[in-house]
PDB file of N, H, CA, C and O in Angstrom:
ATOM      1  N   MET A   1     -60.379 -30.787  10.818  1.00  0.00           N
ATOM      2  CA  MET A   1     -59.824 -32.134  10.732  1.00  0.00           C
ATOM      3  C   MET A   1     -60.700 -33.084  11.521  1.00  0.00           C
ATOM      4  O   MET A   1     -61.186 -32.756  12.603  1.00  0.00           O
ATOM      5  N   SER A   2     -60.888 -34.240  10.975  1.00  0.00           N
ATOM      6  H   SER A   2     -60.494 -34.507  10.095  1.00  0.00           H
ATOM      7  CA  SER A   2     -61.699 -35.254  11.623  1.00  0.00           C
ATOM      8  C   SER A   2     -60.974 -35.835  12.833  1.00  0.00           C
ATOM      9  O   SER A   2     -59.745 -35.848  12.893  1.00  0.00           O
ATOM     10  N   ARG A   3     -61.745 -36.304  13.775  1.00  0.00           N
ATOM     11  H   ARG A   3     -62.743 -36.293  13.727  1.00  0.00           H
ATOM     12  CA  ARG A   3     -61.151 -36.909  14.965  1.00  0.00           C
ATOM     13  C   ARG A   3     -60.662 -38.337  14.699  1.00  0.00           C
ATOM     14  O   ARG A   3     -59.844 -38.858  15.457  1.00  0.00           O
ATOM     15  N   ALA A   4     -61.146 -38.963  13.645  1.00  0.00           N
ATOM     16  H   ALA A   4     -61.810 -38.539  13.029  1.00  0.00           H
ATOM     17  CA  ALA A   4     -60.806 -40.362  13.376  1.00  0.00           C
ATOM     18  C   ALA A   4     -59.303 -40.594  13.197  1.00  0.00           C
ATOM     19  O   ALA A   4     -58.772 -41.528  13.799  1.00  0.00           O
ATOM     20  N   PRO A   5     -58.589 -39.787  12.395  1.00  0.00           N
ATOM     21  CA  PRO A   5     -57.140 -40.035  12.272  1.00  0.00           C
ATOM     22  C   PRO A   5     -56.386 -39.843  13.589  1.00  0.00           C
ATOM     23  O   PRO A   5     -55.425 -40.558  13.872  1.00  0.00           O
ATOM     24  N   ILE A   6     -56.829 -38.877  14.386  1.00  0.00           N
ATOM     25  H   ILE A   6     -57.611 -38.296  14.156  1.00  0.00           H
ATOM     26  CA  ILE A   6     -56.200 -38.655  15.685  1.00  0.00           C
ATOM     27  C   ILE A   6     -56.433 -39.862  16.586  1.00  0.00           C
ATOM     28  O   ILE A   6     -55.523 -40.323  17.274  1.00  0.00           O
ATOM     29  N   ALA A   7     -57.667 -40.367  16.572  1.00  0.00           N
ATOM     30  H   ALA A   7     -58.407 -39.993  16.013  1.00  0.00           H
ATOM     31  CA  ALA A   7     -58.000 -41.534  17.390  1.00  0.00           C
ATOM     32  C   ALA A   7     -57.227 -42.763  16.929  1.00  0.00           C
ATOM     33  O   ALA A   7     -56.792 -43.566  17.754  1.00  0.00           O
ATOM     34  N   LEU A   8     -57.053 -42.913  15.630  1.00  0.00           N
ATOM     35  H   LEU A   8     -57.406 -42.260  14.960  1.00  0.00           H
ATOM     36  CA  LEU A   8     -56.292 -44.047  15.104  1.00  0.00           C
ATOM     37  C   LEU A   8     -54.844 -43.993  15.568  1.00  0.00           C
ATOM     38  O   LEU A   8     -54.303 -44.994  16.039  1.00  0.00           O
ATOM     39  N   LEU A   9     -54.220 -42.842  15.441  1.00  0.00           N
ATOM     40  H   LEU A   9     -54.659 -42.029  15.059  1.00  0.00           H
ATOM     41  CA  LEU A   9     -52.830 -42.685  15.874  1.00  0.00           C
ATOM     42  C   LEU A   9     -52.697 -42.898  17.385  1.00  0.00           C
ATOM     43  O   LEU A   9     -51.777 -43.574  17.846  1.00  0.00           O
ATOM     44  N   ALA A  10     -53.617 -42.320  18.140  1.00  0.00           N
ATOM     45  H   ALA A  10     -54.365 -41.771  17.765  1.00  0.00           H
ATOM     46  CA  ALA A  10     -53.574 -42.480  19.596  1.00  0.00           C
ATOM     47  C   ALA A  10     -53.778 -43.937  20.000  1.00  0.00           C
ATOM     48  O   ALA A  10     -53.140 -44.418  20.936  1.00  0.00           O
ATOM     49  N   SER A  11     -54.663 -44.639  19.300  1.00  0.00           N
ATOM     50  H   SER A  11     -55.182 -44.248  18.540  1.00  0.00           H
ATOM     51  CA  SER A  11     -54.900 -46.039  19.661  1.00  0.00           C
ATOM     52  C   SER A  11     -53.699 -46.918  19.339  1.00  0.00           C
ATOM     53  O   SER A  11     -53.393 -47.842  20.093  1.00  0.00           O
ATOM     54  N   VAL A  12     -53.016 -46.646  18.236  1.00  0.00           N
ATOM     55  H   VAL A  12     -53.265 -45.895  17.623  1.00  0.00           H
ATOM     56  CA  VAL A  12     -51.808 -47.416  17.903  1.00  0.00           C
ATOM     57  C   VAL A  12     -50.725 -47.178  18.949  1.00  0.00           C
ATOM     58  O   VAL A  12     -50.082 -48.118  19.416  1.00  0.00           O
ATOM     59  N   ILE A  13     -50.530 -45.910  19.312  1.00  0.00           N
ATOM     60  H   ILE A  13     -51.053 -45.147  18.932  1.00  0.00           H
ATOM     61  CA  ILE A  13     -49.534 -45.587  20.345  1.00  0.00           C
ATOM     62  C   ILE A  13     -49.915 -46.237  21.669  1.00  0.00           C
ATOM     63  O   ILE A  13     -49.058 -46.787  22.361  1.00  0.00           O
ATOM     64  N   TRP A  14     -51.213 -46.175  22.028  1.00  0.00           N
ATOM     65  H   TRP A  14     -51.908 -45.728  21.466  1.00  0.00           H
ATOM     66  CA  TRP A  14     -51.701 -46.778  23.274  1.00  0.00           C
ATOM     67  C   TRP A  14     -51.438 -48.285  23.282  1.00  0.00           C
ATOM     68  O   TRP A  14     -50.946 -48.817  24.277  1.00  0.00           O
ATOM     69  N   PHE A  15     -51.761 -48.985  22.181  1.00  0.00           N
ATOM     70  H   PHE A  15     -52.161 -48.553  21.372  1.00  0.00           H
ATOM     71  CA  PHE A  15     -51.563 -50.428  22.143  1.00  0.00           C
ATOM     72  C   PHE A  15     -50.089 -50.798  22.285  1.00  0.00           C
ATOM     73  O   PHE A  15     -49.752 -51.732  23.012  1.00  0.00           O
ATOM     74  N   ILE A  16     -49.221 -50.084  21.606  1.00  0.00           N
ATOM     75  H   ILE A  16     -49.494 -49.326  21.015  1.00  0.00           H
ATOM     76  CA  ILE A  16     -47.789 -50.385  21.693  1.00  0.00           C
ATOM     77  C   ILE A  16     -47.291 -50.186  23.125  1.00  0.00           C
ATOM     78  O   ILE A  16     -46.575 -51.033  23.659  1.00  0.00           O
ATOM     79  N   ALA A  17     -47.668 -49.074  23.741  1.00  0.00           N
ATOM     80  H   ALA A  17     -48.250 -48.386  23.308  1.00  0.00           H
ATOM     81  CA  ALA A  17     -47.231 -48.806  25.115  1.00  0.00           C
ATOM     82  C   ALA A  17     -47.835 -49.820  26.087  1.00  0.00           C
ATOM     83  O   ALA A  17     -47.145 -50.294  26.990  1.00  0.00           O
ATOM     84  N   TYR A  18     -49.102 -50.153  25.913  1.00  0.00           N
ATOM     85  H   TYR A  18     -49.662 -49.768  25.180  1.00  0.00           H
ATOM     86  CA  TYR A  18     -49.765 -51.101  26.813  1.00  0.00           C
ATOM     87  C   TYR A  18     -49.136 -52.488  26.698  1.00  0.00           C
ATOM     88  O   TYR A  18     -48.876 -53.141  27.709  1.00  0.00           O
ATOM     89  N   ILE A  19     -48.895 -52.927  25.486  1.00  0.00           N
ATOM     90  H   ILE A  19     -49.105 -52.396  24.665  1.00  0.00           H
ATOM     91  CA  ILE A  19     -48.294 -54.250  25.280  1.00  0.00           C
ATOM     92  C   ILE A  19     -46.889 -54.288  25.880  1.00  0.00           C
ATOM     93  O   ILE A  19     -46.514 -55.270  26.520  1.00  0.00           O
ATOM     94  N   ALA A  20     -46.111 -53.222  25.675  1.00  0.00           N
ATOM     95  H   ALA A  20     -46.416 -52.424  25.155  1.00  0.00           H
ATOM     96  CA  ALA A  20     -44.755 -53.184  26.240  1.00  0.00           C
ATOM     97  C   ALA A  20     -44.806 -53.252  27.763  1.00  0.00           C
ATOM     98  O   ALA A  20     -44.030 -53.983  28.379  1.00  0.00           O
ATOM     99  N   GLY A  21     -45.705 -52.503  28.366  1.00  0.00           N
ATOM    100  H   GLY A  21     -46.335 -51.909  27.866  1.00  0.00           H
ATOM    101  CA  GLY A  21     -45.838 -52.534  29.823  1.00  0.00           C
ATOM    102  C   GLY A  21     -46.343 -53.870  30.341  1.00  0.00           C
ATOM    103  O   GLY A  21     -45.863 -54.373  31.356  1.00  0.00           O
ATOM    104  N   ALA A  22     -47.308 -54.437  29.645  1.00  0.00           N
ATOM    105  H   ALA A  22     -47.698 -54.028  28.820  1.00  0.00           H
ATOM    106  CA  ALA A  22     -47.865 -55.723  30.077  1.00  0.00           C
ATOM    107  C   ALA A  22     -46.833 -56.846  29.978  1.00  0.00           C
ATOM    108  O   ALA A  22     -46.770 -57.713  30.850  1.00  0.00           O
ATOM    109  N   VAL A  23     -46.039 -56.831  28.932  1.00  0.00           N
ATOM    110  H   VAL A  23     -46.090 -56.127  28.224  1.00  0.00           H
ATOM    111  CA  VAL A  23     -45.005 -57.855  28.770  1.00  0.00           C
ATOM    112  C   VAL A  23     -43.902 -57.677  29.813  1.00  0.00           C
ATOM    113  O   VAL A  23     -43.402 -58.657  30.367  1.00  0.00           O
ATOM    114  N   ALA A  24     -43.527 -56.427  30.080  1.00  0.00           N
ATOM    115  H   ALA A  24     -43.933 -55.631  29.630  1.00  0.00           H
ATOM    116  CA  ALA A  24     -42.490 -56.173  31.092  1.00  0.00           C
ATOM    117  C   ALA A  24     -42.956 -56.641  32.470  1.00  0.00           C
ATOM    118  O   ALA A  24     -42.188 -57.247  33.217  1.00  0.00           O
ATOM    119  N   LEU A  25     -44.210 -56.360  32.802  1.00  0.00           N
ATOM    120  H   LEU A  25     -44.834 -55.868  32.196  1.00  0.00           H
ATOM    121  CA  LEU A  25     -44.743 -56.809  34.085  1.00  0.00           C
ATOM    122  C   LEU A  25     -44.893 -58.329  34.124  1.00  0.00           C
ATOM    123  O   LEU A  25     -44.673 -58.947  35.166  1.00  0.00           O
ATOM    124  N   ALA A  26     -45.263 -58.927  33.006  1.00  0.00           N
ATOM    125  H   ALA A  26     -45.442 -58.425  32.160  1.00  0.00           H
ATOM    126  CA  ALA A  26     -45.381 -60.387  32.946  1.00  0.00           C
ATOM    127  C   ALA A  26     -44.031 -61.064  33.179  1.00  0.00           C
ATOM    128  O   ALA A  26     -43.963 -62.129  33.793  1.00  0.00           O
ATOM    129  N   ASP A  27     -42.967 -60.446  32.689  1.00  0.00           N
ATOM    130  H   ASP A  27     -43.023 -59.581  32.190  1.00  0.00           H
ATOM    131  CA  ASP A  27     -41.631 -60.998  32.934  1.00  0.00           C
ATOM    132  C   ASP A  27     -41.291 -61.004  34.426  1.00  0.00           C
ATOM    133  O   ASP A  27     -40.644 -61.926  34.922  1.00  0.00           O
ATOM    134  N   LEU A  28     -41.732 -59.968  35.128  1.00  0.00           N
ATOM    135  H   LEU A  28     -42.257 -59.218  34.725  1.00  0.00           H
ATOM    136  CA  LEU A  28     -41.495 -59.921  36.573  1.00  0.00           C
ATOM    137  C   LEU A  28     -42.310 -60.976  37.323  1.00  0.00           C
ATOM    138  O   LEU A  28     -41.902 -61.454  38.382  1.00  0.00           O
ATOM    139  N   LEU A  29     -43.457 -61.330  36.765  1.00  0.00           N
ATOM    140  H   LEU A  29     -43.789 -60.942  35.905  1.00  0.00           H
ATOM    141  CA  LEU A  29     -44.331 -62.314  37.414  1.00  0.00           C
ATOM    142  C   LEU A  29     -44.013 -63.758  37.010  1.00  0.00           C
ATOM    143  O   LEU A  29     -44.632 -64.689  37.524  1.00  0.00           O
ATOM    144  N   ALA A  30     -43.066 -63.950  36.106  1.00  0.00           N
ATOM    145  H   ALA A  30     -42.563 -63.193  35.689  1.00  0.00           H
ATOM    146  CA  ALA A  30     -42.758 -65.287  35.599  1.00  0.00           C
ATOM    147  C   ALA A  30     -42.391 -66.294  36.691  1.00  0.00           C
ATOM    148  O   ALA A  30     -42.820 -67.444  36.600  1.00  0.00           O
ATOM    149  N   PRO A  31     -41.620 -65.925  37.716  1.00  0.00           N
ATOM    150  CA  PRO A  31     -41.279 -66.926  38.725  1.00  0.00           C
ATOM    151  C   PRO A  31     -42.414 -67.206  39.723  1.00  0.00           C
ATOM    152  O   PRO A  31     -42.294 -68.113  40.547  1.00  0.00           O
ATOM    153  N   MET A  32     -43.475 -66.465  39.662  1.00  0.00           N
ATOM    154  H   MET A  32     -43.572 -65.728  38.993  1.00  0.00           H
ATOM    155  CA  MET A  32     -44.557 -66.638  40.637  1.00  0.00           C
ATOM    156  C   MET A  32     -45.448 -67.830  40.280  1.00  0.00           C
ATOM    157  O   MET A  32     -45.330 -68.414  39.203  1.00  0.00           O
ATOM    158  N   HIS A  33     -46.329 -68.169  41.200  1.00  0.00           N
ATOM    159  H   HIS A  33     -46.425 -67.694  42.074  1.00  0.00           H
ATOM    160  CA  HIS A  33     -47.259 -69.286  41.043  1.00  0.00           C
ATOM    161  C   HIS A  33     -48.133 -69.083  39.813  1.00  0.00           C
ATOM    162  O   HIS A  33     -48.440 -67.950  39.442  1.00  0.00           O
ATOM    163  N   TRP A  34     -48.533 -70.184  39.183  1.00  0.00           N
ATOM    164  H   TRP A  34     -48.284 -71.105  39.484  1.00  0.00           H
ATOM    165  CA  TRP A  34     -49.320 -70.099  37.957  1.00  0.00           C
ATOM    166  C   TRP A  34     -50.666 -69.404  38.179  1.00  0.00           C
ATOM    167  O   TRP A  34     -51.192 -68.780  37.257  1.00  0.00           O
ATOM    168  N   ALA A  35     -51.228 -69.501  39.383  1.00  0.00           N
ATOM    169  H   ALA A  35     -50.800 -70.008  40.132  1.00  0.00           H
ATOM    170  CA  ALA A  35     -52.513 -68.859  39.656  1.00  0.00           C
ATOM    171  C   ALA A  35     -52.370 -67.331  39.643  1.00  0.00           C
ATOM    172  O   ALA A  35     -53.258 -66.625  39.166  1.00  0.00           O
ATOM    173  N   VAL A  36     -51.258 -66.832  40.163  1.00  0.00           N
ATOM    174  H   VAL A  36     -50.536 -67.405  40.551  1.00  0.00           H
ATOM    175  CA  VAL A  36     -50.996 -65.391  40.136  1.00  0.00           C
ATOM    176  C   VAL A  36     -50.852 -64.932  38.686  1.00  0.00           C
ATOM    177  O   VAL A  36     -51.381 -63.886  38.309  1.00  0.00           O
ATOM    178  N   GLN A  37     -50.148 -65.701  37.887  1.00  0.00           N
ATOM    179  H   GLN A  37     -49.718 -66.550  38.194  1.00  0.00           H
ATOM    180  CA  GLN A  37     -49.979 -65.369  36.484  1.00  0.00           C
ATOM    181  C   GLN A  37     -51.315 -65.392  35.740  1.00  0.00           C
ATOM    182  O   GLN A  37     -51.570 -64.541  34.889  1.00  0.00           O
ATOM    183  N   ALA A  38     -52.156 -66.361  36.062  1.00  0.00           N
ATOM    184  H   ALA A  38     -51.948 -67.052  36.754  1.00  0.00           H
ATOM    185  CA  ALA A  38     -53.464 -66.465  35.405  1.00  0.00           C
ATOM    186  C   ALA A  38     -54.323 -65.249  35.715  1.00  0.00           C
ATOM    187  O   ALA A  38     -54.970 -64.699  34.823  1.00  0.00           O
ATOM    188  N   VAL A  39     -54.333 -64.828  36.969  1.00  0.00           N
ATOM    189  H   VAL A  39     -53.808 -65.275  37.694  1.00  0.00           H
ATOM    190  CA  VAL A  39     -55.110 -63.639  37.339  1.00  0.00           C
ATOM    191  C   VAL A  39     -54.554 -62.412  36.630  1.00  0.00           C
ATOM    192  O   VAL A  39     -55.312 -61.581  36.130  1.00  0.00           O
ATOM    193  N   TYR A  40     -53.242 -62.302  36.585  1.00  0.00           N
ATOM    194  H   TYR A  40     -52.626 -62.977  36.991  1.00  0.00           H
ATOM    195  CA  TYR A  40     -52.628 -61.162  35.901  1.00  0.00           C
ATOM    196  C   TYR A  40     -53.035 -61.121  34.430  1.00  0.00           C
ATOM    197  O   TYR A  40     -53.437 -60.071  33.929  1.00  0.00           O
ATOM    198  N   PHE A  41     -52.936 -62.242  33.744  1.00  0.00           N
ATOM    199  H   PHE A  41     -52.609 -63.095  34.151  1.00  0.00           H
ATOM    200  CA  PHE A  41     -53.262 -62.252  32.320  1.00  0.00           C
ATOM    201  C   PHE A  41     -54.747 -62.024  32.070  1.00  0.00           C
ATOM    202  O   PHE A  41     -55.115 -61.437  31.052  1.00  0.00           O
ATOM    203  N   LEU A  42     -55.594 -62.469  32.965  1.00  0.00           N
ATOM    204  H   LEU A  42     -55.295 -62.946  33.792  1.00  0.00           H
ATOM    205  CA  LEU A  42     -57.028 -62.166  32.833  1.00  0.00           C
ATOM    206  C   LEU A  42     -57.281 -60.667  32.970  1.00  0.00           C
ATOM    207  O   LEU A  42     -58.020 -60.079  32.180  1.00  0.00           O
ATOM    208  N   VAL A  43     -56.665 -60.059  33.971  1.00  0.00           N
ATOM    209  H   VAL A  43     -56.065 -60.536  34.613  1.00  0.00           H
ATOM    210  CA  VAL A  43     -56.845 -58.620  34.186  1.00  0.00           C
ATOM    211  C   VAL A  43     -56.200 -57.825  33.048  1.00  0.00           C
ATOM    212  O   VAL A  43     -56.814 -56.900  32.516  1.00  0.00           O
ATOM    213  N   ALA A  44     -54.992 -58.172  32.679  1.00  0.00           N
ATOM    214  H   ALA A  44     -54.494 -58.924  33.111  1.00  0.00           H
ATOM    215  CA  ALA A  44     -54.288 -57.447  31.617  1.00  0.00           C
ATOM    216  C   ALA A  44     -54.979 -57.621  30.268  1.00  0.00           C
ATOM    217  O   ALA A  44     -54.916 -56.736  29.416  1.00  0.00           O
ATOM    218  N   GLY A  45     -55.629 -58.744  30.080  1.00  0.00           N
ATOM    219  H   GLY A  45     -55.681 -59.463  30.773  1.00  0.00           H
ATOM    220  CA  GLY A  45     -56.331 -58.990  28.822  1.00  0.00           C
ATOM    221  C   GLY A  45     -57.604 -58.186  28.667  1.00  0.00           C
ATOM    222  O   GLY A  45     -58.102 -58.022  27.553  1.00  0.00           O
ATOM    223  N   VAL A  46     -58.138 -57.682  29.769  1.00  0.00           N
ATOM    224  H   VAL A  46     -57.734 -57.815  30.674  1.00  0.00           H
ATOM    225  CA  VAL A  46     -59.389 -56.928  29.728  1.00  0.00           C
ATOM    226  C   VAL A  46     -59.169 -55.438  29.987  1.00  0.00           C
ATOM    227  O   VAL A  46     -59.968 -54.613  29.545  1.00  0.00           O
ATOM    228  N   LEU A  47     -58.121 -55.091  30.680  1.00  0.00           N
ATOM    229  H   LEU A  47     -57.472 -55.761  31.039  1.00  0.00           H
ATOM    230  CA  LEU A  47     -57.898 -53.721  31.137  1.00  0.00           C
ATOM    231  C   LEU A  47     -57.725 -52.713  30.005  1.00  0.00           C
ATOM    232  O   LEU A  47     -58.030 -51.534  30.185  1.00  0.00           O
ATOM    233  N   TRP A  48     -57.249 -53.143  28.863  1.00  0.00           N
ATOM    234  H   TRP A  48     -57.001 -54.101  28.717  1.00  0.00           H
ATOM    235  CA  TRP A  48     -57.018 -52.234  27.750  1.00  0.00           C
ATOM    236  C   TRP A  48     -58.308 -51.748  27.109  1.00  0.00           C
ATOM    237  O   TRP A  48     -58.298 -50.750  26.388  1.00  0.00           O
ATOM    238  N   VAL A  49     -59.415 -52.434  27.357  1.00  0.00           N
ATOM    239  H   VAL A  49     -59.423 -53.245  27.943  1.00  0.00           H
ATOM    240  CA  VAL A  49     -60.670 -52.134  26.673  1.00  0.00           C
ATOM    241  C   VAL A  49     -61.223 -50.757  27.049  1.00  0.00           C
ATOM    242  O   VAL A  49     -61.712 -50.037  26.179  1.00  0.00           O
ATOM    243  N   GLY A  50     -61.154 -50.381  28.325  1.00  0.00           N
ATOM    244  H   GLY A  50     -60.756 -50.966  29.031  1.00  0.00           H
ATOM    245  CA  GLY A  50     -61.726 -49.117  28.777  1.00  0.00           C
ATOM    246  C   GLY A  50     -61.202 -47.904  28.035  1.00  0.00           C
ATOM    247  O   GLY A  50     -61.998 -47.125  27.510  1.00  0.00           O
ATOM    248  N   PRO A  51     -59.889 -47.714  27.971  1.00  0.00           N
ATOM    249  CA  PRO A  51     -59.380 -46.555  27.232  1.00  0.00           C
ATOM    250  C   PRO A  51     -59.717 -46.584  25.741  1.00  0.00           C
ATOM    251  O   PRO A  51     -59.930 -45.533  25.136  1.00  0.00           O
ATOM    252  N   VAL A  52     -59.767 -47.762  25.151  1.00  0.00           N
ATOM    253  H   VAL A  52     -59.594 -48.616  25.642  1.00  0.00           H
ATOM    254  CA  VAL A  52     -60.088 -47.853  23.724  1.00  0.00           C
ATOM    255  C   VAL A  52     -61.548 -47.490  23.472  1.00  0.00           C
ATOM    256  O   VAL A  52     -61.860 -46.811  22.494  1.00  0.00           O
ATOM    257  N   VAL A  53     -62.440 -47.937  24.346  1.00  0.00           N
ATOM    258  H   VAL A  53     -62.187 -48.489  25.141  1.00  0.00           H
ATOM    259  CA  VAL A  53     -63.853 -47.583  24.205  1.00  0.00           C
ATOM    260  C   VAL A  53     -64.021 -46.068  24.337  1.00  0.00           C
ATOM    261  O   VAL A  53     -64.753 -45.451  23.563  1.00  0.00           O
ATOM    262  N   TRP A  54     -63.345 -45.475  25.313  1.00  0.00           N
ATOM    263  H   TRP A  54     -62.750 -45.975  25.942  1.00  0.00           H
ATOM    264  CA  TRP A  54     -63.424 -44.029  25.477  1.00  0.00           C
ATOM    265  C   TRP A  54     -62.915 -43.313  24.226  1.00  0.00           C
ATOM    266  O   TRP A  54     -63.524 -42.347  23.766  1.00  0.00           O
ATOM    267  N   LEU A  55     -61.809 -43.788  23.683  1.00  0.00           N
ATOM    268  H   LEU A  55     -61.314 -44.573  24.056  1.00  0.00           H
ATOM    269  CA  LEU A  55     -61.225 -43.166  22.503  1.00  0.00           C
ATOM    270  C   LEU A  55     -62.149 -43.298  21.291  1.00  0.00           C
ATOM    271  O   LEU A  55     -62.269 -42.363  20.500  1.00  0.00           O
ATOM    272  N   MET A  56     -62.790 -44.436  21.144  1.00  0.00           N
ATOM    273  H   MET A  56     -62.692 -45.195  21.786  1.00  0.00           H
ATOM    274  CA  MET A  56     -63.719 -44.622  20.027  1.00  0.00           C
ATOM    275  C   MET A  56     -64.927 -43.701  20.169  1.00  0.00           C
ATOM    276  O   MET A  56     -65.379 -43.109  19.188  1.00  0.00           O
ATOM    277  N   ARG A  57     -65.442 -43.582  21.372  1.00  0.00           N
ATOM    278  H   ARG A  57     -65.075 -44.062  22.169  1.00  0.00           H
ATOM    279  CA  ARG A  57     -66.569 -42.670  21.593  1.00  0.00           C
ATOM    280  C   ARG A  57     -66.158 -41.223  21.347  1.00  0.00           C
ATOM    281  O   ARG A  57     -66.925 -40.446  20.779  1.00  0.00           O
ATOM    282  N   TRP A  58     -64.953 -40.862  21.770  1.00  0.00           N
ATOM    283  H   TRP A  58     -64.330 -41.494  22.231  1.00  0.00           H
ATOM    284  CA  TRP A  58     -64.465 -39.514  21.536  1.00  0.00           C
ATOM    285  C   TRP A  58     -64.332 -39.245  20.047  1.00  0.00           C
ATOM    286  O   TRP A  58     -64.666 -38.153  19.587  1.00  0.00           O
ATOM    287  N   SER A  59     -63.853 -40.215  19.292  1.00  0.00           N
ATOM    288  H   SER A  59     -63.581 -41.102  19.666  1.00  0.00           H
ATOM    289  CA  SER A  59     -63.643 -40.017  17.858  1.00  0.00           C
ATOM    290  C   SER A  59     -64.955 -39.803  17.113  1.00  0.00           C
ATOM    291  O   SER A  59     -64.976 -39.156  16.066  1.00  0.00           O
ATOM    292  N   LEU A  60     -66.049 -40.342  17.646  1.00  0.00           N
ATOM    293  H   LEU A  60     -66.033 -40.868  18.497  1.00  0.00           H
ATOM    294  CA  LEU A  60     -67.348 -40.118  17.019  1.00  0.00           C
ATOM    295  C   LEU A  60     -67.855 -38.712  17.256  1.00  0.00           C
ATOM    296  O   LEU A  60     -68.646 -38.192  16.469  1.00  0.00           O
ATOM    297  N   GLY A  61     -67.408 -38.100  18.326  1.00  0.00           N
ATOM    298  H   GLY A  61     -66.766 -38.523  18.965  1.00  0.00           H
ATOM    299  CA  GLY A  61     -67.856 -36.754  18.649  1.00  0.00           C
ATOM    300  C   GLY A  61     -69.267 -36.772  19.208  1.00  0.00           C
ATOM    301  O   GLY A  61     -69.905 -37.822  19.289  1.00  0.00           O
ATOM    302  N   ARG A  62     -69.744 -35.598  19.594  1.00  0.00           N
ATOM    303  H   ARG A  62     -69.226 -34.745  19.529  1.00  0.00           H
ATOM    304  CA  ARG A  62     -71.105 -35.487  20.121  1.00  0.00           C
ATOM    305  C   ARG A  62     -72.055 -35.168  18.980  1.00  0.00           C
ATOM    306  O   ARG A  62     -71.961 -34.129  18.327  1.00  0.00           O
ATOM    307  N   ARG A  63     -72.963 -36.090  18.767  1.00  0.00           N
ATOM    308  H   ARG A  63     -73.039 -36.934  19.298  1.00  0.00           H
ATOM    309  CA  ARG A  63     -73.971 -35.892  17.731  1.00  0.00           C
ATOM    310  C   ARG A  63     -75.350 -36.001  18.370  1.00  0.00           C
ATOM    311  O   ARG A  63     -75.548 -36.784  19.299  1.00  0.00           O
ATOM    312  N   GLN A  64     -76.272 -35.239  17.889  1.00  0.00           N
ATOM    313  H   GLN A  64     -76.110 -34.603  17.134  1.00  0.00           H
ATOM    314  CA  GLN A  64     -77.623 -35.269  18.425  1.00  0.00           C
ATOM    315  C   GLN A  64     -78.257 -36.621  18.094  1.00  0.00           C
ATOM    316  O   GLN A  64     -78.256 -37.059  16.944  1.00  0.00           O
ATOM    317  N   GLY A  65     -78.795 -37.268  19.121  1.00  0.00           N
ATOM    318  H   GLY A  65     -78.796 -36.913  20.056  1.00  0.00           H
ATOM    319  CA  GLY A  65     -79.570 -38.488  18.911  1.00  0.00           C
ATOM    320  C   GLY A  65     -78.782 -39.721  18.530  1.00  0.00           C
ATOM    321  O   GLY A  65     -79.364 -40.676  18.016  1.00  0.00           O
ATOM    322  N   ASP A  66     -77.485 -39.738  18.760  1.00  0.00           N
ATOM    323  H   ASP A  66     -77.013 -38.962  19.178  1.00  0.00           H
ATOM    324  CA  ASP A  66     -76.718 -40.933  18.380  1.00  0.00           C
ATOM    325  C   ASP A  66     -76.828 -42.039  19.414  1.00  0.00           C
ATOM    326  O   ASP A  66     -76.471 -43.181  19.127  1.00  0.00           O
ATOM    327  N   GLY A  67     -77.311 -41.731  20.603  1.00  0.00           N
ATOM    328  H   GLY A  67     -77.601 -40.802  20.836  1.00  0.00           H
ATOM    329  CA  GLY A  67     -77.522 -42.748  21.624  1.00  0.00           C
ATOM    330  C   GLY A  67     -76.296 -43.064  22.451  1.00  0.00           C
ATOM    331  O   GLY A  67     -76.405 -43.802  23.430  1.00  0.00           O
ATOM    332  N   LEU A  68     -75.141 -42.541  22.104  1.00  0.00           N
ATOM    333  H   LEU A  68     -75.053 -41.941  21.309  1.00  0.00           H
ATOM    334  CA  LEU A  68     -73.936 -42.791  22.901  1.00  0.00           C
ATOM    335  C   LEU A  68     -73.801 -41.748  23.978  1.00  0.00           C
ATOM    336  O   LEU A  68     -74.121 -40.580  23.760  1.00  0.00           O
ATOM    337  N   ARG A  69     -73.339 -42.147  25.118  1.00  0.00           N
ATOM    338  H   ARG A  69     -73.079 -43.097  25.296  1.00  0.00           H
ATOM    339  CA  ARG A  69     -73.166 -41.208  26.219  1.00  0.00           C
ATOM    340  C   ARG A  69     -71.735 -41.187  26.670  1.00  0.00           C
ATOM    341  O   ARG A  69     -71.389 -40.452  27.595  1.00  0.00           O
TER     342      ARG A  69
END
């Protein structure tokens, strides 16, 4: 079986869980100063990228000479 369908399913589950957690935490930060909220949204907007990049690289598998590490 190819890794691509597994990666697709895992990424959908990851996005749903990440969005739910980010929204729940954002609700807790709602009464705080706008600068705190801005920093949170900047960090939360970028933090999801790392696991997705890892998952995409994993789905490609190890191939000779593909240049990915």
